C-alpha positions as CSV (number, residue, x, y, z in Angstrom):
1,M,26.6,-15.6,9.9
2,I,23.2,-15.0,11.4
3,I,20.1,-16.3,9.4
4,F,16.4,-16.3,9.9
5,K,15.1,-19.7,11.1
6,I,11.6,-18.9,10.1
7,D,9.7,-17.0,7.5
8,I,8.9,-14.0,9.7
9,L,6.4,-12.3,7.4
10,K,4.5,-15.6,6.8
11,T,4.5,-16.4,10.5
12,L,3.3,-12.8,11.3
13,K,0.5,-13.2,8.7
14,E,-0.6,-16.5,10.3
15,K,-0.9,-14.6,13.6
16,G,-3.1,-12.0,11.9
17,Y,-0.5,-9.3,11.2
18,N,-0.1,-8.5,7.5
19,T,2.4,-5.9,6.1
20,T,-0.3,-3.3,5.6
21,Y,-1.2,-3.6,9.3
22,L,2.4,-3.4,10.4
23,R,3.1,-0.3,8.3
24,K,-0.2,1.5,9.1
25,N,0.2,1.0,12.8
26,K,3.9,1.9,12.7
27,I,4.9,-1.4,14.2
28,L,7.6,-2.1,11.7
29,S,8.9,0.4,9.1
30,E,8.9,-0.3,5.4
31,S,12.7,-0.6,5.4
32,T,12.5,-3.2,8.1
33,I,9.8,-5.1,6.2
34,Q,12.0,-5.0,3.1
35,K,15.0,-6.3,5.1
36,I,13.0,-9.2,6.3
37,R,11.7,-9.9,2.7
38,N,15.3,-9.8,1.4
39,K,16.5,-12.1,4.3
40,D,18.8,-9.3,5.5
41,T,19.3,-10.0,9.2
42,S,20.7,-6.5,10.1
43,L,17.6,-5.8,12.2
44,T,17.9,-3.7,15.3
45,L,17.4,-5.4,18.7
46,K,14.3,-3.2,19.1
47,N,12.8,-4.6,15.9
48,L,13.7,-8.2,16.9
49,D,12.1,-7.5,20.3
50,V,8.9,-6.4,18.6
51,I,8.9,-9.4,16.3
52,C,9.5,-11.8,19.2
53,A,6.7,-10.2,21.2
54,M,4.2,-10.4,18.4
55,L,5.1,-14.0,17.6
56,E,5.4,-15.0,21.3
57,M,8.8,-16.5,20.6
58,Q,12.4,-16.1,21.9
59,P,15.1,-14.6,19.7
60,G,16.6,-18.1,19.2
61,D,13.4,-19.2,17.7
62,V,13.6,-16.5,15.0
63,V,17.4,-16.3,14.2
64,E,20.4,-18.5,14.5
65,Y,24.1,-18.4,13.9
66,V,25.7,-20.7,11.4
67,D,29.3,-21.1,10.2
68,K,29.8,-20.0,6.6
């Protein structure tokens, strides 16, 4: 099972990107933001790419695989 290693929205906010900014500038859709809030890791690779670029992190810094 893949899980988030970090609180993505909190970390984005610390970098200066709040959810209003993300939506208004069409960086992440409302549905993607809701998935992140609900800890739903079914993000597209494109969204993961955007998140990693904004946070200056590698995918492995954001998500990880754990056995159930």
